[in-house]
C-alpha positions as CSV (number, residue, x, y, z in Angstrom):
1,M,-0.4,-0.1,0.1
2,Q,3.1,2.0,0.1
3,S,2.9,3.2,-3.6
4,F,-0.6,4.3,-2.7
5,Y,0.6,6.9,0.0
6,Q,3.3,7.8,-2.6
7,L,0.8,8.6,-5.5
8,A,-1.4,10.3,-3.1
9,N,2.0,12.5,-1.9
10,L,2.9,13.6,-5.3
11,G,2.1,17.3,-5.9
12,G,2.6,19.2,-9.4
13,F,1.4,18.3,-12.7
14,S,1.7,14.7,-11.8
15,Q,-1.1,15.5,-9.1
16,F,-2.8,17.0,-11.6
17,I,-3.1,14.3,-13.9
18,I,-4.4,12.0,-11.1
19,G,-7.0,13.8,-10.1
20,I,-7.9,14.4,-13.8
21,L,-8.1,10.7,-14.1
22,L,-9.9,9.8,-11.3
23,Y,-12.6,12.7,-11.3
24,V,-13.3,13.4,-14.9
25,G,-12.0,10.2,-16.0
26,P,-15.2,8.4,-15.2
27,F,-17.2,10.7,-16.8
28,L,-15.3,10.4,-20.4
29,L,-16.2,6.5,-19.9
30,I,-19.7,7.2,-19.2
31,V,-20.3,9.3,-22.3
32,W,-17.8,6.6,-24.6
33,L,-20.3,3.7,-23.0
34,W,-23.3,5.4,-23.8
35,K,-22.5,6.0,-27.3
36,R,-21.0,3.1,-28.3
37,L,-23.4,0.3,-25.9
38,K,-26.1,2.4,-25.0
39,V,-25.1,1.8,-21.1
40,K,-25.3,4.5,-18.5
41,P,-25.3,4.5,-15.1
42,N,-27.9,4.6,-12.9
43,G,-29.1,6.4,-10.0
44,L,-27.5,4.3,-7.2
45,T,-24.1,4.3,-9.0
46,I,-24.5,8.1,-8.7
47,Y,-25.3,7.2,-4.9
48,C,-22.3,5.8,-4.5
49,G,-19.9,8.4,-6.6
50,F,-20.9,11.0,-4.1
51,I,-20.4,8.6,-1.0
52,W,-16.6,8.4,-2.5
53,L,-16.5,11.6,-3.0
54,A,-17.2,12.8,0.6
55,L,-15.1,9.9,1.7
56,G,-12.0,11.3,-0.4
57,V,-12.7,14.9,1.2
58,I,-12.8,13.4,4.7
59,A,-9.5,11.6,3.8
60,S,-7.8,14.6,3.0
61,V,-8.4,16.4,6.3
62,L,-8.1,12.6,8.2
63,P,-5.0,10.9,6.5
64,D,-5.7,8.1,8.2
65,L,-8.5,7.0,6.3
66,T,-7.0,7.2,3.3
67,N,-6.4,3.6,2.8
68,I,-10.2,3.1,3.3
69,W,-10.7,5.6,0.8
70,W,-8.6,3.5,-2.0
71,W,-9.6,0.0,-0.7
72,S,-13.2,1.3,-0.9
73,L,-12.3,2.8,-4.7
74,I,-10.9,-1.0,-5.9
75,A,-14.0,-2.5,-4.2
76,W,-16.5,-0.1,-6.2
77,A,-14.5,-0.4,-9.1
78,V,-15.0,-4.4,-9.0
79,L,-18.5,-4.3,-8.1
80,L,-19.0,-2.3,-11.6
81,L,-16.7,-4.0,-13.3
82,V,-18.7,-7.4,-12.7
83,D,-21.9,-5.8,-13.1
84,F,-20.9,-4.2,-16.5
85,L,-19.7,-7.5,-17.8
86,V,-22.9,-9.2,-16.3
87,L,-25.3,-6.8,-18.2
88,V,-23.6,-6.8,-21.6
89,S,-23.2,-10.8,-22.0
90,T,-26.9,-10.6,-21.2
91,K,-29.4,-11.5,-24.0
92,S,-31.3,-8.0,-24.6
93,P,-35.5,-9.2,-24.4
94,Q,-37.1,-9.2,-27.2
95,V,-40.6,-7.9,-28.5
96,S,-43.3,-8.6,-30.7
97,R,-46.5,-6.5,-31.0
98,T,-49.8,-7.1,-32.3
99,L,-51.5,-4.7,-34.0
100,P,-55.3,-4.1,-34.5
101,G,-56.2,-4.4,-38.3
102,R,-56.8,-0.7,-39.0
103,F,-56.8,2.1,-36.9
104,A,-60.2,5.0,-36.9
105,I,-58.7,8.5,-36.2
106,E,-59.2,9.8,-32.7
107,I,-60.5,6.3,-31.6
108,E,-58.4,4.5,-29.6
109,S,-57.3,1.2,-29.9
110,E,-55.6,-1.8,-28.3
111,V,-52.2,-3.1,-28.8
112,V,-50.8,-5.9,-27.2
113,L,-47.0,-6.0,-27.0
114,K,-45.2,-9.2,-25.9
115,L,-42.1,-8.7,-23.9
116,T,-39.9,-12.0,-23.6
117,N,-37.0,-12.5,-21.4
118,C,-34.3,-14.5,-22.7
119,S,-31.6,-14.6,-19.7
120,Q,-31.0,-16.6,-17.0
121,L,-32.1,-13.9,-14.6
122,P,-35.1,-11.5,-13.8
123,L,-35.1,-8.1,-15.4
124,T,-36.6,-4.9,-14.2
125,V,-37.4,-3.3,-17.4
126,S,-39.1,0.2,-18.8
127,V,-40.9,-0.2,-22.0
128,Y,-42.2,2.6,-24.6
129,D,-43.5,1.8,-28.1
130,G,-41.7,3.3,-31.0
131,L,-44.6,5.7,-31.6
132,A,-44.5,8.7,-33.8
133,E,-45.7,12.3,-33.1
134,E,-49.0,12.0,-34.0
135,H,-49.6,8.4,-31.8
136,E,-51.1,9.2,-28.5
137,S,-51.0,6.7,-25.5
138,D,-51.8,7.1,-22.2
139,G,-50.6,3.7,-21.6
140,L,-47.0,4.0,-21.8
141,P,-44.4,3.9,-20.2
142,W,-44.9,0.4,-19.3
143,Q,-42.7,-0.5,-16.3
144,G,-41.9,-4.1,-14.6
145,E,-40.1,-7.3,-14.2
146,L,-39.4,-10.0,-16.8
147,P,-39.2,-13.2,-14.9
148,A,-36.1,-15.0,-16.0
149,N,-36.3,-17.2,-19.2
150,G,-40.2,-15.9,-19.4
151,F,-42.9,-13.6,-20.7
152,T,-44.9,-10.9,-20.2
153,E,-48.0,-9.6,-22.0
154,I,-49.3,-5.5,-22.0
155,T,-51.7,-4.0,-23.5
156,Y,-51.9,-0.3,-23.9
157,P,-54.6,2.2,-25.9
158,L,-53.5,4.3,-28.7
159,K,-54.7,6.9,-30.9
160,M,-54.3,8.1,-33.7
161,R,-54.4,11.7,-35.1
162,Q,-53.8,11.4,-38.3
163,R,-54.7,9.5,-41.2
164,G,-52.9,7.8,-43.8
165,R,-50.3,5.0,-43.9
166,T,-48.3,5.2,-40.5
167,T,-45.3,3.6,-39.1
168,V,-45.0,2.1,-35.6
169,E,-41.3,1.8,-35.0
170,A,-39.1,-1.2,-33.3
171,A,-40.3,-0.3,-29.0
172,H,-37.9,1.5,-26.7
173,I,-36.8,-0.8,-24.2
174,Q,-34.4,0.0,-20.9
175,Y,-33.3,-2.8,-18.3
176,A,-31.3,-2.7,-15.0
177,S,-28.3,-4.8,-14.3
178,F,-28.5,-7.9,-11.8
179,L,-26.6,-5.1,-9.7
180,K,-28.4,-2.0,-10.3
181,F,-25.2,-0.3,-11.4
182,W,-25.9,0.0,-14.5
183,T,-28.7,0.5,-16.9
184,R,-28.7,0.0,-21.0
185,Q,-31.3,1.3,-23.3
186,V,-32.2,-1.0,-26.9
187,R,-34.7,-1.4,-29.2
188,A,-36.9,-4.8,-30.1
189,G,-39.3,-5.6,-32.2
190,E,-39.8,-4.5,-35.6
191,S,-40.8,-1.8,-37.8
192,E,-44.8,-2.0,-38.9
193,E,-46.8,-0.3,-41.2
194,T,-50.4,0.1,-40.6
195,K,-53.5,2.1,-42.0
196,V,-55.4,5.0,-40.0
197,Y,-59.2,5.4,-41.8
198,P,-61.5,8.0,-41.1
199,N,-64.0,7.8,-38.5
200,Y,-66.5,6.0,-40.1
201,E,-68.8,5.8,-37.0
202,P,-71.2,7.7,-37.4
203,V,-71.6,6.6,-41.3
204,I,-72.4,3.3,-39.5
205,Q,-74.6,4.8,-37.0
206,F,-76.7,6.0,-39.6
207,A,-76.7,2.9,-41.5
208,L,-78.3,0.9,-38.5
209,L,-80.9,3.6,-38.3
210,A,-81.6,3.1,-42.3
211,M,-81.9,-0.8,-41.5
212,E,-84.2,-0.1,-38.8
213,S,-86.0,1.8,-41.3
214,S,-86.3,5.3,-39.9
215,P,-84.4,7.3,-42.1
216,E,-86.5,10.3,-40.9
217,Q,-84.2,10.1,-37.6
218,M,-81.3,10.9,-39.8
219,G,-82.5,13.4,-41.2
220,I,-82.7,12.1,-44.4
221,V,-85.8,13.2,-46.1
222,M,-86.6,9.9,-48.4
223,K,-89.5,10.7,-50.0
224,N,-91.9,8.3,-52.4
225,R,-91.7,10.3,-55.7
226,A,-94.2,7.7,-56.8
227,G,-94.8,8.2,-61.0
228,M,-91.5,10.5,-61.3
229,S,-88.9,8.0,-61.7
230,K,-88.4,6.4,-65.0
231,D,-87.4,3.0,-64.4
232,F,-89.9,0.4,-65.0
233,H,-90.6,-1.9,-62.1
234,Q,-93.4,-3.7,-62.9
235,L,-96.9,-5.1,-63.7
236,R,-100.1,-4.7,-61.0
237,D,-103.4,-4.6,-60.8
238,Y,-104.7,-0.2,-61.7
239,Q,-105.1,1.3,-58.0
240,L,-107.9,4.5,-57.8
241,G,-105.5,7.2,-58.2
242,D,-103.3,5.6,-60.9
243,T,-103.3,8.3,-64.0
244,L,-103.9,7.4,-67.4
245,S,-100.4,7.4,-68.5
246,K,-99.8,4.8,-66.1
247,V,-102.4,2.2,-67.9
248,D,-100.9,-0.4,-69.6
249,W,-103.3,-0.9,-72.6
250,K,-101.8,-4.0,-74.5
251,A,-101.8,-5.8,-70.5
252,T,-105.0,-4.7,-70.2
253,S,-106.1,-5.7,-73.7
254,R,-105.2,-9.2,-72.3
255,K,-106.4,-9.5,-68.9
256,L,-109.4,-7.8,-69.9
257,H,-109.2,-5.2,-66.9
258,L,-107.3,-2.3,-66.2
259,I,-103.4,-3.1,-65.7
260,S,-100.8,0.0,-64.2
261,R,-97.2,0.0,-64.7
262,D,-95.3,0.6,-61.6
263,Y,-91.4,2.5,-61.7
264,Q,-89.1,2.6,-59.2
265,E,-86.5,4.7,-58.1
266,Q,-83.9,5.3,-60.8
267,R,-80.4,3.1,-60.6
268,D,-77.4,3.1,-61.9
269,Q,-76.6,6.3,-61.9
270,N,-73.1,7.9,-61.4
271,V,-72.3,9.5,-58.6
272,I,-69.1,11.9,-58.4
273,L,-67.3,13.3,-55.5
274,A,-64.8,15.7,-56.2
275,V,-63.1,17.0,-53.3
276,D,-60.6,19.9,-52.5
277,C,-57.7,18.7,-50.8
278,G,-55.7,22.1,-51.8
279,Q,-54.3,24.7,-48.8
280,R,-57.7,26.3,-47.6
281,M,-59.1,22.7,-46.1
282,R,-56.5,22.8,-43.9
283,A,-57.9,24.8,-41.4
284,M,-59.2,23.5,-38.1
285,D,-62.7,22.9,-37.4
286,G,-62.5,21.9,-34.0
287,D,-60.1,19.4,-33.5
288,I,-59.9,18.0,-37.1
289,P,-59.3,19.9,-39.9
290,Q,-62.2,21.1,-42.5
291,F,-60.8,18.6,-44.9
292,D,-62.0,15.6,-42.3
293,H,-65.1,17.2,-41.8
294,C,-65.6,16.7,-45.5
295,L,-64.2,13.3,-45.4
296,N,-66.9,12.3,-43.2
297,A,-69.9,14.0,-45.5
298,M,-68.4,12.4,-48.3
299,L,-68.8,9.3,-46.5
300,L,-72.4,9.2,-45.4
301,L,-73.0,10.2,-49.2
302,A,-71.0,7.2,-50.9
303,Y,-72.9,5.3,-48.3
304,V,-76.4,6.6,-49.2
305,A,-75.7,6.6,-52.8
306,L,-74.6,2.9,-52.8
307,K,-77.6,2.2,-50.8
308,Q,-79.7,3.6,-53.7
309,G,-78.4,1.6,-56.4
310,D,-76.0,4.4,-57.6
311,N,-72.7,4.5,-58.9
312,V,-70.0,6.0,-57.1
313,G,-66.4,7.6,-58.1
314,I,-64.1,9.9,-56.3
315,L,-61.9,13.0,-58.2
316,S,-59.7,14.8,-55.8
317,F,-57.7,18.2,-57.0
318,G,-55.8,21.0,-55.4
319,G,-52.2,19.3,-55.0
320,Q,-53.9,16.1,-55.4
321,E,-54.9,14.3,-58.4
322,R,-56.2,10.5,-58.0
323,W,-59.2,9.5,-59.4
324,L,-61.1,6.5,-58.5
325,P,-63.6,5.2,-61.3
326,P,-67.6,4.8,-60.0
327,V,-68.2,1.6,-58.2
328,K,-71.4,-0.2,-57.4
329,G,-72.6,-2.4,-54.3
330,I,-72.7,-1.6,-50.8
331,N,-69.8,-3.9,-50.5
332,S,-68.2,-1.2,-52.5
333,M,-67.6,1.2,-49.1
334,T,-64.2,-0.7,-48.5
335,T,-63.0,0.4,-51.8
336,I,-63.9,4.0,-51.0
337,L,-62.7,3.8,-47.6
338,N,-59.4,1.9,-49.0
339,H,-59.0,4.9,-51.5
340,L,-59.9,7.7,-49.2
341,Y,-58.0,6.8,-46.0
342,D,-54.8,8.2,-47.1
343,Y,-55.8,11.3,-48.7
344,Q,-53.8,14.8,-47.5
345,T,-54.1,18.0,-47.7
346,S,-51.4,20.2,-49.4
347,T,-50.4,23.2,-49.4
348,S,-51.1,24.3,-53.4
349,P,-54.0,26.5,-54.2
350,S,-57.3,25.1,-55.7
351,D,-57.6,24.9,-59.6
352,Y,-61.3,24.9,-60.2
353,A,-60.7,24.7,-63.6
354,E,-57.9,22.4,-64.0
355,A,-60.6,19.9,-61.8
356,A,-63.5,20.6,-64.1
357,E,-61.0,19.7,-67.6
358,R,-60.1,16.2,-65.6
359,L,-63.4,15.5,-64.5
360,L,-65.2,16.2,-68.3
361,V,-62.4,14.3,-69.9
362,R,-62.4,11.0,-66.9
363,Q,-66.3,11.3,-66.8
364,Q,-68.8,11.0,-70.5
365,R,-71.6,9.8,-69.4
366,R,-74.2,12.4,-67.3
367,S,-73.6,12.1,-63.7
368,L,-74.6,13.8,-60.9
369,V,-71.6,15.8,-59.9
370,V,-70.3,17.3,-56.2
371,F,-67.9,19.3,-55.5
372,L,-66.4,19.7,-52.0
373,S,-64.6,22.9,-50.4
374,N,-64.2,26.2,-48.8
375,V,-65.2,29.0,-51.0
376,R,-64.5,32.6,-50.5
377,G,-65.6,35.5,-52.5
378,E,-62.5,35.8,-53.9
379,D,-63.1,32.3,-55.6
380,G,-66.0,33.9,-57.7
381,V,-64.0,34.4,-61.1
382,D,-62.2,31.0,-60.9
383,L,-65.1,28.8,-59.8
384,I,-68.2,30.0,-61.4
385,E,-67.0,29.6,-64.8
386,P,-65.5,25.4,-64.6
387,L,-68.7,25.1,-63.0
388,R,-70.7,26.4,-65.3
389,L,-69.2,24.2,-67.8
390,V,-69.4,21.0,-65.8
391,R,-72.9,22.1,-65.4
392,K,-73.6,21.8,-69.4
393,R,-73.0,18.0,-69.3
394,H,-73.7,16.8,-65.5
395,V,-75.9,18.0,-62.5
396,T,-73.7,19.6,-60.3
397,I,-73.7,20.2,-56.5
398,L,-70.9,22.4,-54.5
399,A,-70.8,21.8,-51.5
400,N,-69.5,24.6,-49.0
401,L,-68.8,24.2,-45.8
402,Q,-69.0,27.1,-44.0
403,E,-65.9,28.2,-41.1
404,K,-67.0,27.8,-37.7
405,E,-65.2,30.6,-36.1
406,V,-67.3,32.4,-39.0
407,M,-70.2,31.8,-37.7
408,D,-69.5,32.1,-33.9
409,R,-68.5,35.4,-34.2
410,M,-71.7,36.9,-35.6
411,E,-73.1,35.1,-32.5
412,E,-71.0,36.5,-30.0
413,P,-72.2,39.9,-28.3
414,V,-70.9,43.7,-29.5
415,E,-69.5,45.4,-26.5
416,S,-66.8,47.3,-27.8
417,L,-65.6,49.0,-31.3
418,D,-63.1,45.9,-32.0
419,D,-66.2,43.7,-31.8
420,A,-68.2,45.9,-33.9
421,L,-65.5,46.2,-36.9
422,A,-65.2,42.4,-36.4
423,L,-68.9,42.0,-37.3
424,G,-68.5,43.8,-39.7
425,A,-65.8,42.3,-41.6
426,S,-67.7,38.7,-40.5
427,Q,-70.7,39.9,-42.3
428,I,-68.8,41.3,-45.5
429,Y,-67.3,37.7,-46.0
430,L,-70.5,36.1,-45.7
431,D,-72.2,38.4,-48.2
432,E,-69.6,37.6,-50.6
433,R,-69.5,34.1,-50.1
434,N,-73.1,34.3,-50.5
435,A,-73.3,36.4,-53.5
436,V,-70.8,33.7,-55.0
437,L,-73.4,30.9,-54.1
438,N,-76.5,32.8,-55.6
439,E,-74.3,33.2,-58.7
440,L,-73.5,29.7,-59.4
441,R,-77.5,28.9,-58.8
442,S,-78.2,30.9,-61.2
443,H,-76.7,29.4,-63.6
444,G,-78.3,25.8,-63.0
445,V,-75.7,24.4,-59.6
446,H,-77.2,23.5,-56.9
447,S,-75.4,24.8,-53.7
448,V,-75.1,23.1,-50.0
449,D,-73.9,26.1,-47.4
450,A,-73.6,23.7,-44.1
451,T,-71.3,23.9,-41.0
452,A,-69.2,20.6,-40.1
453,E,-72.1,19.3,-38.1
454,D,-74.9,19.8,-40.5
455,L,-73.0,19.2,-43.8
456,P,-73.4,15.4,-43.6
457,V,-77.1,15.2,-43.5
458,A,-77.7,18.4,-45.5
459,L,-75.5,16.9,-48.3
460,A,-77.5,13.5,-48.2
461,N,-80.4,15.5,-48.6
462,A,-79.5,17.5,-51.7
463,Y,-78.1,14.1,-53.3
464,L,-81.6,12.5,-52.9
465,V,-82.9,15.6,-54.5
466,A,-81.0,16.6,-57.2
467,R,-80.9,12.9,-58.7
468,E,-83.6,13.3,-60.0
469,G,-82.8,15.6,-62.6
470,V,-79.5,13.4,-63.9
């Protein structure tokens, strides 16, 4: 031990170097271990380090404790080294993940993580799955014990805040060494891609009401327009009140009593939904963008149209140029959802002229065309002429989404000059929008101007009325 005393009594430059090695060296070693092996000392190691430093201060005052100080350093270093070697030789836990088949935006779904301990020692672990910024979970991080050569399954709720394709990366796992001096952080498991769909729960609710034959509960007015449709359904006996134009005289002459023709709602018509993906649709309305409100309205309208026996196609414009040819049958809702789920808005302006040109090229057969957008007064010049051209060939509806903030501003009390100016500006803004809609109506373009809450039902009703003109 004489050499230790000699080292302790060295002065000058040698004393400075030893001080650097003893006090700065461990920190440099910790940085290196973290960068290369993702191993770092935990609280117990730091706590012991402070005790050793305090003992060194005392030893500088009481030289008789110097020997104890050096021996404590050696014992602590041996324990640290052994615990470190055990940690790096221990097999890291393995992770397997079970994701739901699909997610709906803003709806919680359960994810199952299976943590497997492949080592002979029990492990204290902390787990956080590889979630992105648009993911949200209140069940992470998870902390607990993994038995030796065993496994644990944990279930946590996951909510997606953005539609489209998203990836859950490998999980982050942190586990402590056997003596709890060290902690290691690793990534385990596979990256998995999943799909986030629009929340079509309202569509399912409407569907259930429809199956209960209660369309009035939905606010959708299913009028009986007997005699107005042109699709022949069947022959039947004449009933009091039938017009003479409905009498089938050939069948009457064969049966020797009056026979009437029965008609049904027109079917197999094409409904094209042209949705604006431009920068204006990025505005928030409540907790979600206006664009997502439009998607919800599109889903309901698509369901109603398919239920009526019509074909539904989709065209996007304003930064995205995608096209889904008309599909038919209620089972085609899956096709529509798979086509719509990853639609995203862009920072590009909405080009109505380009959208009208693409539509007229792709859809030659006379159809019911529904444009979904957020129209403002300055859009008049760029909007009216393209929609007028579409109206020459197709029955056209403009579904215009009102901005909730503007409508709320109109309901607020006026208590100051600023309030009066804000109210006046809002009124001018609404008047300019209404002027554009009125001019479109004068050209035969139907319009629906509604808030996000009212748009789905209002648009479905407008479709049921306008389809008679196709």
